[in-house]
Biopython code that builds the backbone (N, CA, C, O; Angstrom):
import numpy as np
from Bio.PDB.StructureBuilder import StructureBuilder

atoms = [
    (1, "MET", "N", (-12.756, -2.905, -27.553)),
    (1, "MET", "CA", (-11.681, -2.509, -27.158)),
    (1, "MET", "C", (-10.431, -3.470, -27.445)),
    (1, "MET", "O", (-10.570, -4.693, -27.451)),
    (2, "SER", "N", (-9.370, -2.929, -27.648)),
    (2, "SER", "CA", (-8.112, -3.784, -27.865)),
    (2, "SER", "C", (-6.919, -3.448, -26.910)),
    (2, "SER", "O", (-6.907, -2.476, -26.156)),
    (3, "GLY", "N", (-6.045, -4.252, -27.017)),
    (3, "GLY", "CA", (-5.034, -3.969, -26.065)),
    (3, "GLY", "C", (-5.113, -4.606, -24.827)),
    (3, "GLY", "O", (-6.143, -5.140, -24.415)),
    (4, "ALA", "N", (-3.895, -4.560, -24.129)),
    (4, "ALA", "CA", (-3.880, -5.301, -22.574)),
    (4, "ALA", "C", (-4.359, -4.525, -21.593)),
    (4, "ALA", "O", (-4.226, -3.346, -21.920)),
    (5, "THR", "N", (-4.898, -4.658, -20.450)),
    (5, "THR", "CA", (-5.102, -4.107, -19.430)),
    (5, "THR", "C", (-4.025, -3.424, -18.654)),
    (5, "THR", "O", (-2.944, -4.002, -18.536)),
    (6, "TYR", "N", (-4.194, -2.370, -18.166)),
    (6, "TYR", "CA", (-3.309, -1.448, -17.605)),
    (6, "TYR", "C", (-2.539, -2.433, -16.340)),
    (6, "TYR", "O", (-3.230, -2.944, -15.459)),
    (7, "GLU", "N", (-1.110, -2.604, -16.388)),
    (7, "GLU", "CA", (-0.436, -3.373, -15.296)),
    (7, "GLU", "C", (-0.429, -2.653, -14.249)),
    (7, "GLU", "O", (-0.399, -1.426, -14.346)),
    (8, "THR", "N", (-0.458, -3.342, -12.943)),
    (8, "THR", "CA", (-0.585, -2.818, -11.696)),
    (8, "THR", "C", (-0.594, -3.825, -10.664)),
    (8, "THR", "O", (-1.224, -4.874, -10.794)),
    (9, "THR", "N", (0.109, -3.527, -9.608)),
    (9, "THR", "CA", (0.030, -4.535, -8.499)),
    (9, "THR", "C", (-1.154, -4.266, -7.855)),
    (9, "THR", "O", (-1.878, -3.352, -8.249)),
    (10, "TRP", "N", (-1.484, -5.069, -6.754)),
    (10, "TRP", "CA", (-2.681, -4.979, -5.975)),
    (10, "TRP", "C", (-2.345, -4.879, -4.545)),
    (10, "TRP", "O", (-1.471, -5.589, -4.048)),
    (11, "LEU", "N", (-2.999, -4.039, -3.893)),
    (11, "LEU", "CA", (-2.731, -3.727, -2.412)),
    (11, "LEU", "C", (-3.661, -4.141, -1.636)),
    (11, "LEU", "O", (-4.772, -3.644, -1.824)),
    (12, "SER", "N", (-3.514, -5.120, -0.584)),
    (12, "SER", "CA", (-4.436, -5.366, 0.521)),
    (12, "SER", "C", (-4.453, -4.237, 1.332)),
    (12, "SER", "O", (-3.657, -3.300, 1.282)),
    (13, "LEU", "N", (-5.555, -4.395, 2.206)),
    (13, "LEU", "CA", (-5.630, -3.177, 3.456)),
    (13, "LEU", "C", (-4.319, -3.048, 4.064)),
    (13, "LEU", "O", (-3.801, -1.931, 4.046)),
    (14, "PRO", "N", (-3.693, -4.034, 4.608)),
    (14, "PRO", "CA", (-2.471, -3.667, 5.720)),
    (14, "PRO", "C", (-1.398, -3.109, 4.632)),
    (14, "PRO", "O", (-0.526, -2.372, 5.094)),
    (15, "GLU", "N", (-1.368, -3.359, 3.346)),
    (15, "GLU", "CA", (-0.364, -2.893, 2.292)),
    (15, "GLU", "C", (-0.865, -1.394, 2.163)),
    (15, "GLU", "O", (-0.020, -0.503, 2.245)),
    (16, "LEU", "N", (-2.167, -1.080, 1.970)),
    (16, "LEU", "CA", (-2.654, 0.220, 1.809)),
    (16, "LEU", "C", (-2.270, 1.068, 3.123)),
    (16, "LEU", "O", (-1.820, 2.203, 2.970)),
    (17, "VAL", "N", (-2.430, 0.566, 4.331)),
    (17, "VAL", "CA", (-1.870, 1.303, 5.594)),
    (17, "VAL", "C", (-0.494, 1.786, 5.246)),
    (17, "VAL", "O", (-0.156, 2.970, 5.222)),
    (18, "GLU", "N", (0.258, 0.766, 4.982)),
    (18, "GLU", "CA", (1.754, 0.998, 4.792)),
    (18, "GLU", "C", (2.144, 2.031, 3.899)),
    (18, "GLU", "O", (2.993, 2.896, 4.115)),
    (19, "ALA", "N", (1.331, 1.842, 2.691)),
    (19, "ALA", "CA", (1.606, 2.623, 1.491)),
    (19, "ALA", "C", (1.241, 4.342, 1.672)),
    (19, "ALA", "O", (1.855, 5.289, 1.181)),
    (20, "THR", "N", (0.063, 4.357, 2.526)),
    (20, "THR", "CA", (-0.352, 5.691, 2.720)),
    (20, "THR", "C", (-0.007, 6.368, 4.053)),
    (20, "THR", "O", (-0.283, 7.543, 4.292)),
    (21, "GLY", "N", (0.670, 5.468, 4.979)),
    (21, "GLY", "CA", (0.853, 5.975, 6.253)),
    (21, "GLY", "C", (-0.268, 6.417, 7.258)),
    (21, "GLY", "O", (-0.106, 7.053, 8.300)),
    (22, "GLU", "N", (-1.541, 5.904, 6.675)),
    (22, "GLU", "CA", (-2.863, 6.171, 7.415)),
    (22, "GLU", "C", (-3.079, 4.898, 8.177)),
    (22, "GLU", "O", (-2.564, 3.793, 8.010)),
    (23, "THR", "N", (-4.003, 5.331, 9.091)),
    (23, "THR", "CA", (-4.593, 4.222, 9.793)),
    (23, "THR", "C", (-5.598, 3.184, 9.211)),
    (23, "THR", "O", (-6.169, 3.461, 8.156)),
    (24, "LEU", "N", (-5.813, 2.157, 9.760)),
    (24, "LEU", "CA", (-6.680, 1.238, 8.999)),
    (24, "LEU", "C", (-8.117, 1.833, 8.817)),
    (24, "LEU", "O", (-8.804, 1.666, 7.809)),
    (25, "SER", "N", (-8.491, 2.568, 9.957)),
    (25, "SER", "CA", (-9.963, 2.888, 9.837)),
    (25, "SER", "C", (-9.800, 4.382, 8.923)),
    (25, "SER", "O", (-10.839, 4.816, 8.425)),
    (26, "ARG", "N", (-8.845, 4.961, 8.759)),
    (26, "ARG", "CA", (-8.762, 5.934, 7.670)),
    (26, "ARG", "C", (-8.801, 5.466, 6.294)),
    (26, "ARG", "O", (-9.443, 6.066, 5.433)),
    (27, "VAL", "N", (-8.063, 4.299, 6.040)),
    (27, "VAL", "CA", (-8.024, 3.543, 4.789)),
    (27, "VAL", "C", (-9.492, 3.211, 4.576)),
    (27, "VAL", "O", (-10.026, 3.495, 3.504)),
    (28, "ARG", "N", (-10.088, 2.685, 5.448)),
    (28, "ARG", "CA", (-11.606, 2.273, 5.192)),
    (28, "ARG", "C", (-12.392, 3.424, 4.713)),
    (28, "ARG", "O", (-13.212, 3.351, 3.799)),
    (29, "ARG", "N", (-12.060, 4.650, 5.473)),
    (29, "ARG", "CA", (-13.067, 5.664, 5.146)),
    (29, "ARG", "C", (-12.801, 6.104, 3.661)),
    (29, "ARG", "O", (-13.664, 6.383, 2.828)),
    (30, "MET", "N", (-11.515, 6.111, 3.502)),
    (30, "MET", "CA", (-11.106, 6.623, 1.739)),
    (30, "MET", "C", (-11.934, 5.539, 0.950)),
    (30, "MET", "O", (-12.457, 5.880, -0.111)),
    (31, "LEU", "N", (-12.072, 4.325, 1.387)),
    (31, "LEU", "CA", (-12.936, 3.392, 0.355)),
    (31, "LEU", "C", (-14.141, 3.778, 0.543)),
    (31, "LEU", "O", (-14.763, 3.962, -0.503)),
    (32, "ASP", "N", (-14.813, 4.006, 1.691)),
    (32, "ASP", "CA", (-16.348, 4.196, 1.810)),
    (32, "ASP", "C", (-16.539, 5.742, 0.963)),
    (32, "ASP", "O", (-17.439, 5.886, 0.136)),
    (33, "GLU", "N", (-15.811, 6.566, 1.216)),
    (33, "GLU", "CA", (-15.917, 7.805, 0.724)),
    (33, "GLU", "C", (-15.471, 7.939, -0.912)),
    (33, "GLU", "O", (-15.392, 8.994, -1.541)),
    (34, "ARG", "N", (-15.235, 6.729, -1.358)),
    (34, "ARG", "CA", (-14.830, 6.575, -2.997)),
    (34, "ARG", "C", (-13.570, 7.416, -3.306)),
    (34, "ARG", "O", (-13.393, 7.818, -4.455)),
    (35, "GLN", "N", (-12.683, 7.698, -2.314)),
    (35, "GLN", "CA", (-11.412, 8.106, -2.636)),
    (35, "GLN", "C", (-10.568, 6.898, -3.463)),
    (35, "GLN", "O", (-9.729, 7.095, -4.342)),
    (36, "LEU", "N", (-10.959, 5.775, -3.011)),
    (36, "LEU", "CA", (-10.257, 4.580, -3.355)),
    (36, "LEU", "C", (-11.538, 3.645, -3.765)),
    (36, "LEU", "O", (-12.715, 3.841, -3.461)),
    (37, "VAL", "N", (-10.991, 2.581, -4.533)),
    (37, "VAL", "CA", (-12.068, 1.424, -4.890)),
    (37, "VAL", "C", (-11.298, 0.188, -4.921)),
    (37, "VAL", "O", (-10.169, 0.211, -5.410)),
    (38, "GLY", "N", (-11.817, -0.946, -4.425)),
    (38, "GLY", "CA", (-11.321, -2.273, -4.481)),
    (38, "GLY", "C", (-12.235, -3.439, -4.762)),
    (38, "GLY", "O", (-13.463, -3.364, -4.733)),
    (39, "THR", "N", (-11.536, -4.525, -5.038)),
    (39, "THR", "CA", (-12.351, -5.547, -5.365)),
    (39, "THR", "C", (-11.772, -6.825, -4.494)),
    (39, "THR", "O", (-10.613, -6.857, -4.080)),
    (40, "ARG", "N", (-12.647, -7.777, -4.294)),
    (40, "ARG", "CA", (-12.509, -8.904, -3.523)),
    (40, "ARG", "C", (-12.028, -9.986, -4.412)),
    (40, "ARG", "O", (-12.581, -10.362, -5.446)),
    (41, "ARG", "N", (-10.942, -10.440, -3.898)),
    (41, "ARG", "CA", (-10.279, -11.614, -4.532)),
    (41, "ARG", "C", (-9.848, -12.569, -3.527)),
    (41, "ARG", "O", (-9.277, -12.148, -2.521)),
    (42, "ASP", "N", (-10.078, -13.909, -3.705)),
    (42, "ASP", "CA", (-10.025, -15.071, -2.516)),
    (42, "ASP", "C", (-10.289, -14.349, -1.281)),
    (42, "ASP", "O", (-9.459, -14.475, -0.381)),
    (43, "GLY", "N", (-11.367, -13.571, -1.078)),
    (43, "GLY", "CA", (-11.820, -13.101, 0.300)),
    (43, "GLY", "C", (-11.139, -11.778, 0.799)),
    (43, "GLY", "O", (-11.537, -11.140, 1.774)),
    (44, "LYS", "N", (-10.296, -11.515, 0.185)),
    (44, "LYS", "CA", (-9.440, -10.089, 0.498)),
    (44, "LYS", "C", (-9.839, -9.173, -0.303)),
    (44, "LYS", "O", (-10.062, -9.473, -1.475)),
    (45, "LEU", "N", (-10.029, -7.756, 0.191)),
    (45, "LEU", "CA", (-10.061, -6.610, -0.540)),
    (45, "LEU", "C", (-8.661, -6.135, -1.023)),
    (45, "LEU", "O", (-7.668, -5.937, -0.321)),
    (46, "LEU", "N", (-8.787, -5.998, -2.330)),
    (46, "LEU", "CA", (-7.567, -5.522, -2.965)),
    (46, "LEU", "C", (-7.687, -4.174, -3.724)),
    (46, "LEU", "O", (-8.794, -3.943, -4.212)),
    (47, "VAL", "N", (-6.816, -3.353, -3.875)),
    (47, "VAL", "CA", (-6.858, -1.994, -4.618)),
    (47, "VAL", "C", (-5.779, -1.818, -5.377)),
    (47, "VAL", "O", (-4.643, -1.917, -4.915)),
    (48, "PRO", "N", (-6.049, -1.521, -6.694)),
    (48, "PRO", "CA", (-4.811, -1.335, -7.667)),
    (48, "PRO", "C", (-3.882, -0.458, -7.103)),
    (48, "PRO", "O", (-4.414, 0.482, -6.513)),
    (49, "SER", "N", (-2.738, -0.469, -7.098)),
    (49, "SER", "CA", (-1.733, 0.474, -6.577)),
    (49, "SER", "C", (-1.613, 1.767, -7.300)),
    (49, "SER", "O", (-1.269, 2.776, -6.685)),
    (50, "VAL", "N", (-1.892, 1.796, -8.642)),
    (50, "VAL", "CA", (-1.957, 2.697, -9.513)),
    (50, "VAL", "C", (-2.751, 3.778, -9.231)),
    (50, "VAL", "O", (-2.550, 4.913, -9.662)),
    (51, "PHE", "N", (-3.845, 3.369, -8.357)),
    (51, "PHE", "CA", (-4.817, 4.515, -7.828)),
    (51, "PHE", "C", (-4.274, 5.338, -6.641)),
    (51, "PHE", "O", (-4.999, 6.170, -6.096)),
    (52, "LEU", "N", (-2.904, 5.096, -6.202)),
    (52, "LEU", "CA", (-2.185, 5.885, -5.289)),
    (52, "LEU", "C", (-1.023, 6.780, -6.089)),
    (52, "LEU", "O", (-0.348, 6.241, -6.965)),
    (53, "VAL", "N", (-0.876, 7.868, -5.811)),
    (53, "VAL", "CA", (0.293, 8.726, -6.165)),
    (53, "VAL", "C", (0.964, 9.413, -4.927)),
    (53, "VAL", "O", (0.425, 10.196, -4.144)),
    (54, "ASP", "N", (2.156, 8.990, -4.917)),
    (54, "ASP", "CA", (2.947, 9.637, -3.685)),
    (54, "ASP", "C", (2.393, 9.334, -2.308)),
    (54, "ASP", "O", (2.627, 10.091, -1.366)),
    (55, "GLY", "N", (1.666, 8.244, -2.178)),
    (55, "GLY", "CA", (1.118, 7.579, -0.961)),
    (55, "GLY", "C", (-0.259, 8.244, -0.782)),
    (55, "GLY", "O", (-0.778, 8.151, 0.330)),
    (56, "GLU", "N", (-0.899, 8.901, -1.751)),
    (56, "GLU", "CA", (-2.339, 9.359, -1.594)),
    (56, "GLU", "C", (-3.252, 8.867, -2.488)),
    (56, "GLU", "O", (-2.670, 8.330, -3.430)),
    (57, "PRO", "N", (-4.504, 8.829, -2.585)),
    (57, "PRO", "CA", (-5.188, 8.607, -3.522)),
    (57, "PRO", "C", (-5.357, 9.458, -4.765)),
    (57, "PRO", "O", (-5.644, 10.627, -4.508)),
    (58, "LEU", "N", (-5.261, 9.190, -5.900)),
    (58, "LEU", "CA", (-5.241, 9.885, -7.124)),
    (58, "LEU", "C", (-6.238, 10.991, -6.827)),
    (58, "LEU", "O", (-7.323, 10.569, -6.428)),
    (59, "GLY", "N", (-6.123, 12.282, -6.927)),
    (59, "GLY", "CA", (-7.104, 13.216, -6.772)),
    (59, "GLY", "C", (-8.299, 13.083, -7.656)),
    (59, "GLY", "O", (-9.420, 13.117, -7.149)),
    (60, "SER", "N", (-8.132, 12.926, -9.017)),
    (60, "SER", "CA", (-9.216, 12.881, -9.859)),
    (60, "SER", "C", (-10.047, 11.571, -10.028)),
    (60, "SER", "O", (-10.953, 11.330, -10.826)),
    (61, "LEU", "N", (-9.414, 10.684, -8.926)),
    (61, "LEU", "CA", (-10.276, 9.132, -9.033)),
    (61, "LEU", "C", (-11.700, 9.445, -8.392)),
    (61, "LEU", "O", (-12.698, 9.013, -8.967)),
    (62, "ARG", "N", (-11.813, 10.124, -7.310)),
    (62, "ARG", "CA", (-13.101, 10.134, -6.564)),
    (62, "ARG", "C", (-14.209, 10.548, -7.418)),
    (62, "ARG", "O", (-15.278, 9.937, -7.428)),
    (63, "GLY", "N", (-13.910, 11.837, -8.319)),
    (63, "GLY", "CA", (-15.196, 12.333, -9.097)),
    (63, "GLY", "C", (-15.392, 11.132, -10.133)),
    (63, "GLY", "O", (-16.533, 10.718, -10.340)),
    (64, "THR", "N", (-14.315, 10.579, -10.774)),
    (64, "THR", "CA", (-14.706, 9.844, -11.792)),
    (64, "THR", "C", (-15.455, 8.511, -11.392)),
    (64, "THR", "O", (-16.340, 8.004, -12.081)),
    (65, "LEU", "N", (-14.963, 7.978, -10.123)),
    (65, "LEU", "CA", (-15.651, 6.844, -9.581)),
    (65, "LEU", "C", (-17.145, 7.168, -9.229)),
    (65, "LEU", "O", (-18.006, 6.290, -9.291)),
    (66, "ILE", "N", (-17.422, 8.451, -8.861)),
    (66, "ILE", "CA", (-18.843, 8.871, -8.574)),
    (66, "ILE", "C", (-19.685, 8.721, -9.813)),
    (66, "ILE", "O", (-20.767, 8.137, -9.873)),
    (67, "VAL", "N", (-19.011, 9.360, -10.849)),
    (67, "VAL", "CA", (-19.557, 9.432, -12.444)),
    (67, "VAL", "C", (-19.869, 8.171, -12.613)),
    (67, "VAL", "O", (-21.061, 7.928, -12.802)),
    (68, "LEU", "N", (-19.004, 7.162, -12.594)),
    (68, "LEU", "CA", (-19.290, 5.649, -13.051)),
    (68, "LEU", "C", (-20.220, 4.933, -12.202)),
    (68, "LEU", "O", (-20.979, 4.082, -12.666)),
    (69, "HIS", "N", (-20.190, 5.240, -10.995)),
    (69, "HIS", "CA", (-21.422, 4.646, -9.937)),
    (69, "HIS", "C", (-22.708, 5.284, -10.393)),
    (69, "HIS", "O", (-23.694, 4.548, -10.426)),
    (70, "ASP", "N", (-22.841, 6.510, -10.740)),
    (70, "ASP", "CA", (-24.085, 7.294, -11.158)),
    (70, "ASP", "C", (-24.483, 6.535, -12.411)),
    (70, "ASP", "O", (-25.684, 6.470, -12.673)),
    (71, "ARG", "N", (-23.683, 6.012, -13.133)),
    (71, "ARG", "CA", (-23.981, 5.174, -14.581)),
    (71, "ARG", "C", (-24.316, 4.014, -14.318)),
    (71, "ARG", "O", (-24.608, 3.322, -15.294)),
    (72, "GLY", "N", (-24.393, 3.412, -13.019)),
    (72, "GLY", "CA", (-24.625, 2.137, -12.847)),
    (72, "GLY", "C", (-23.614, 0.893, -12.828)),
    (72, "GLY", "O", (-23.856, -0.314, -12.862)),
    (73, "PHE", "N", (-22.427, 1.573, -12.763)),
    (73, "PHE", "CA", (-21.167, 0.703, -12.655)),
    (73, "PHE", "C", (-20.949, 0.041, -11.068)),
    (73, "PHE", "O", (-20.971, 0.734, -10.051)),
    (74, "THR", "N", (-20.766, -1.223, -11.085)),
    (74, "THR", "CA", (-20.342, -1.885, -9.692)),
    (74, "THR", "C", (-18.749, -1.295, -9.545)),
    (74, "THR", "O", (-18.136, -0.601, -10.356)),
    (75, "ASP", "N", (-18.331, -1.775, -8.323)),
    (75, "ASP", "CA", (-16.952, -1.446, -8.037)),
    (75, "ASP", "C", (-15.970, -2.104, -9.092)),
    (75, "ASP", "O", (-15.068, -1.525, -9.697)),
    (76, "ASP", "N", (-16.324, -3.394, -9.181)),
    (76, "ASP", "CA", (-15.538, -4.230, -10.207)),
    (76, "ASP", "C", (-15.571, -3.802, -11.548)),
    (76, "ASP", "O", (-14.525, -3.839, -12.196)),
    (77, "GLU", "N", (-16.569, -3.418, -12.039)),
    (77, "GLU", "CA", (-16.788, -2.758, -13.381)),
    (77, "GLU", "C", (-16.175, -1.475, -13.506)),
    (77, "GLU", "O", (-15.628, -1.142, -14.556)),
    (78, "ALA", "N", (-16.231, -0.711, -12.477)),
    (78, "ALA", "CA", (-15.465, 0.799, -12.638)),
    (78, "ALA", "C", (-13.972, 0.374, -12.602)),
    (78, "ALA", "O", (-13.243, 1.024, -13.351)),
    (79, "ILE", "N", (-13.384, -0.612, -11.856)),
    (79, "ILE", "CA", (-12.084, -0.860, -11.837)),
    (79, "ILE", "C", (-11.426, -1.411, -13.265)),
    (79, "ILE", "O", (-10.350, -1.077, -13.761)),
    (80, "GLU", "N", (-12.277, -2.234, -13.703)),
    (80, "GLU", "CA", (-12.078, -2.807, -15.124)),
    (80, "GLU", "C", (-12.091, -1.709, -16.086)),
    (80, "GLU", "O", (-11.179, -1.568, -16.901)),
    (81, "TRP", "N", (-13.084, -0.938, -16.017)),
    (81, "TRP", "CA", (-13.092, 0.057, -17.144)),
    (81, "TRP", "C", (-11.841, 1.005, -16.946)),
    (81, "TRP", "O", (-11.121, 1.206, -17.925)),
    (82, "LEU", "N", (-11.545, 1.592, -15.742)),
    (82, "LEU", "CA", (-10.430, 2.401, -15.535)),
    (82, "LEU", "C", (-9.110, 1.728, -16.015)),
    (82, "LEU", "O", (-8.219, 2.449, -16.466)),
    (83, "LEU", "N", (-8.948, 0.418, -15.941)),
    (83, "LEU", "CA", (-7.556, -0.219, -16.412)),
    (83, "LEU", "C", (-7.456, -0.894, -17.713)),
    (83, "LEU", "O", (-6.435, -1.472, -18.084)),
    (84, "SER", "N", (-8.606, -0.803, -18.439)),
    (84, "SER", "CA", (-8.770, -1.158, -19.685)),
    (84, "SER", "C", (-8.742, -0.201, -20.766)),
    (84, "SER", "O", (-9.325, 0.876, -20.640)),
    (85, "PRO", "N", (-8.042, -0.537, -21.939)),
    (85, "PRO", "CA", (-7.837, 0.438, -22.970)),
    (85, "PRO", "C", (-9.282, 1.107, -23.338)),
    (85, "PRO", "O", (-10.275, 0.403, -23.519)),
    (86, "GLU", "N", (-9.304, 2.381, -23.423)),
    (86, "GLU", "CA", (-10.682, 3.043, -23.927)),
    (86, "GLU", "C", (-10.534, 3.446, -25.328)),
    (86, "GLU", "O", (-9.873, 4.485, -25.322)),
    (87, "GLU", "N", (-10.840, 3.110, -26.528)),
    (87, "GLU", "CA", (-10.847, 3.534, -27.850)),
    (87, "GLU", "C", (-10.794, 5.027, -27.956)),
    (87, "GLU", "O", (-9.856, 5.671, -28.424)),
    (88, "SER", "N", (-11.968, 5.525, -27.441)),
    (88, "SER", "CA", (-12.116, 6.969, -27.586)),
    (88, "SER", "C", (-11.147, 8.040, -26.930)),
    (88, "SER", "O", (-11.242, 9.252, -27.123)),
    (89, "ILE", "N", (-10.237, 7.443, -26.157)),
    (89, "ILE", "CA", (-9.242, 8.312, -25.613)),
    (89, "ILE", "C", (-7.787, 7.593, -25.943)),
    (89, "ILE", "O", (-6.737, 8.129, -25.589)),
    (90, "GLY", "N", (-7.814, 6.560, -26.523)),
    (90, "GLY", "CA", (-6.536, 6.101, -27.165)),
    (90, "GLY", "C", (-5.736, 5.275, -25.993)),
    (90, "GLY", "O", (-4.885, 4.453, -26.333)),
    (91, "VAL", "N", (-5.982, 5.476, -24.802)),
    (91, "VAL", "CA", (-5.249, 4.830, -23.605)),
    (91, "VAL", "C", (-6.464, 4.278, -22.531)),
    (91, "VAL", "O", (-7.668, 4.340, -22.781)),
    (92, "SER", "N", (-5.927, 3.783, -21.407)),
    (92, "SER", "CA", (-6.743, 3.582, -20.515)),
    (92, "SER", "C", (-7.224, 4.571, -19.738)),
    (92, "SER", "O", (-6.464, 5.538, -19.676)),
    (93, "PRO", "N", (-8.342, 4.674, -19.052)),
    (93, "PRO", "CA", (-8.731, 6.004, -18.362)),
    (93, "PRO", "C", (-7.661, 6.166, -17.345)),
    (93, "PRO", "O", (-7.166, 7.289, -17.244)),
    (94, "ILE", "N", (-7.228, 5.207, -16.572)),
    (94, "ILE", "CA", (-6.081, 5.445, -15.468)),
    (94, "ILE", "C", (-4.873, 6.252, -16.066)),
    (94, "ILE", "O", (-4.245, 7.103, -15.437)),
    (95, "GLU", "N", (-4.663, 5.925, -17.191)),
    (95, "GLU", "CA", (-3.520, 6.535, -17.849)),
    (95, "GLU", "C", (-3.893, 7.987, -18.218)),
    (95, "GLU", "O", (-3.033, 8.837, -17.986)),
    (96, "SER", "N", (-4.925, 8.337, -18.697)),
    (96, "SER", "CA", (-5.425, 9.635, -18.818)),
    (96, "SER", "C", (-5.606, 10.399, -17.539)),
    (96, "SER", "O", (-5.226, 11.569, -17.563)),
    (97, "LEU", "N", (-6.104, 9.952, -16.467)),
    (97, "LEU", "CA", (-6.021, 10.429, -15.142)),
    (97, "LEU", "C", (-4.901, 10.823, -14.650)),
    (97, "LEU", "O", (-4.769, 11.919, -14.105)),
    (98, "LEU", "N", (-3.812, 9.825, -14.815)),
    (98, "LEU", "CA", (-2.434, 10.229, -14.210)),
    (98, "LEU", "C", (-1.874, 11.329, -15.078)),
    (98, "LEU", "O", (-0.961, 12.023, -14.630)),
    (99, "ALA", "N", (-2.363, 11.541, -16.305)),
    (99, "ALA", "CA", (-1.717, 12.610, -17.288)),
    (99, "ALA", "C", (-2.513, 13.970, -17.081)),
    (99, "ALA", "O", (-2.242, 14.946, -17.781)),
    (100, "GLY", "N", (-3.430, 14.012, -16.175)),
    (100, "GLY", "CA", (-4.139, 15.149, -15.702)),
    (100, "GLY", "C", (-5.337, 15.560, -16.712)),
    (100, "GLY", "O", (-5.769, 16.708, -16.817)),
    (101, "ARG", "N", (-5.838, 14.362, -17.486)),
    (101, "ARG", "CA", (-6.963, 14.659, -18.510)),
    (101, "ARG", "C", (-8.324, 14.135, -17.780)),
    (101, "ARG", "O", (-9.036, 13.251, -18.257)),
    (102, "LYS", "N", (-8.538, 14.702, -16.755)),
    (102, "LYS", "CA", (-9.794, 14.205, -15.997)),
    (102, "LYS", "C", (-11.083, 14.553, -16.730)),
    (102, "LYS", "O", (-12.015, 13.756, -16.841)),
    (103, "SER", "N", (-11.084, 15.888, -17.263)),
    (103, "SER", "CA", (-12.197, 16.187, -17.950)),
    (103, "SER", "C", (-12.542, 15.148, -19.111)),
    (103, "SER", "O", (-13.734, 14.884, -19.271)),
    (104, "GLU", "N", (-11.682, 14.593, -19.860)),
    (104, "GLU", "CA", (-12.010, 13.798, -21.081)),
    (104, "GLU", "C", (-12.327, 12.457, -20.448)),
    (104, "GLU", "O", (-13.210, 11.725, -20.894)),
    (105, "VAL", "N", (-11.564, 12.151, -19.369)),
    (105, "VAL", "CA", (-12.258, 10.723, -18.826)),
    (105, "VAL", "C", (-13.600, 10.677, -18.278)),
    (105, "VAL", "O", (-14.378, 9.745, -18.480)),
    (106, "ARG", "N", (-13.864, 11.749, -17.550)),
    (106, "ARG", "CA", (-15.339, 11.945, -17.073)),
    (106, "ARG", "C", (-16.306, 12.118, -18.169)),
    (106, "ARG", "O", (-17.401, 11.560, -18.096)),
    (107, "ARG", "N", (-15.935, 12.965, -19.341)),
    (107, "ARG", "CA", (-16.917, 13.017, -20.381)),
    (107, "ARG", "C", (-17.148, 11.692, -20.979)),
    (107, "ARG", "O", (-18.315, 11.315, -21.079)),
    (108, "VAL", "N", (-16.151, 10.904, -21.405)),
    (108, "VAL", "CA", (-16.383, 9.450, -21.726)),
    (108, "VAL", "C", (-17.238, 8.649, -20.763)),
    (108, "VAL", "O", (-18.131, 7.939, -21.226)),
    (109, "ALA", "N", (-17.016, 8.715, -19.372)),
    (109, "ALA", "CA", (-17.541, 7.839, -18.432)),
    (109, "ALA", "C", (-18.974, 8.298, -18.552)),
    (109, "ALA", "O", (-19.818, 7.402, -18.572)),
    (110, "GLN", "N", (-19.404, 9.601, -18.639)),
    (110, "GLN", "CA", (-20.779, 10.075, -18.642)),
    (110, "GLN", "C", (-21.625, 9.622, -19.761)),
    (110, "GLN", "O", (-22.853, 9.700, -19.748)),
    (111, "SER", "N", (-20.925, 9.148, -20.727)),
    (111, "SER", "CA", (-21.726, 8.444, -22.013)),
    (111, "SER", "C", (-21.964, 7.173, -21.983)),
    (111, "SER", "O", (-22.684, 6.623, -22.817)),
    (112, "LEU", "N", (-21.376, 6.554, -21.003)),
    (112, "LEU", "CA", (-21.534, 5.202, -20.768)),
    (112, "LEU", "C", (-22.789, 4.555, -20.121)),
    (112, "LEU", "O", (-23.623, 5.338, -19.667)),
    (113, "GLY", "N", (-23.024, 3.232, -20.024)),
    (113, "GLY", "CA", (-24.217, 2.829, -19.418)),
    (113, "GLY", "C", (-25.417, 2.933, -20.192)),
    (113, "GLY", "O", (-26.496, 2.592, -19.707)),
]
sb = StructureBuilder()
sb.init_structure("model")
sb.init_model(0)
sb.init_chain("A")
sb.init_seg("    ")
for serial, (resi, resn, name, xyz) in enumerate(atoms, 1):
    if name == "N":
        sb.init_residue(resn, " ", resi, " ")
    sb.init_atom(name, np.array(xyz, "f"), 0.0, 1.0, " ", f" {name:<3s}", serial, name[0])
structure = sb.get_structure()
């Protein structure tokens, strides 16, 4: 793969609560239900802000995360794949998901692992 990783800010749980307008328990449920995914950095769970659209989890993210986890990806690996350029689709998978191209992203994801 070539190119840079998709630029995003990283949100802590309190920042996710603020960004979504949801309670902390609801945000944790979103993570448990794979509507969102995060990574631990310096002991804090952080979620890429690009995974939110208008204060809600990107609708196509959950199914894509399920496919990636079914293929054996860890949360960290799934985040890295979503944010990194993917040669077969020409851009990062998150860019394709944001453009409404979830079928293409999931097809590629199913071929991984």
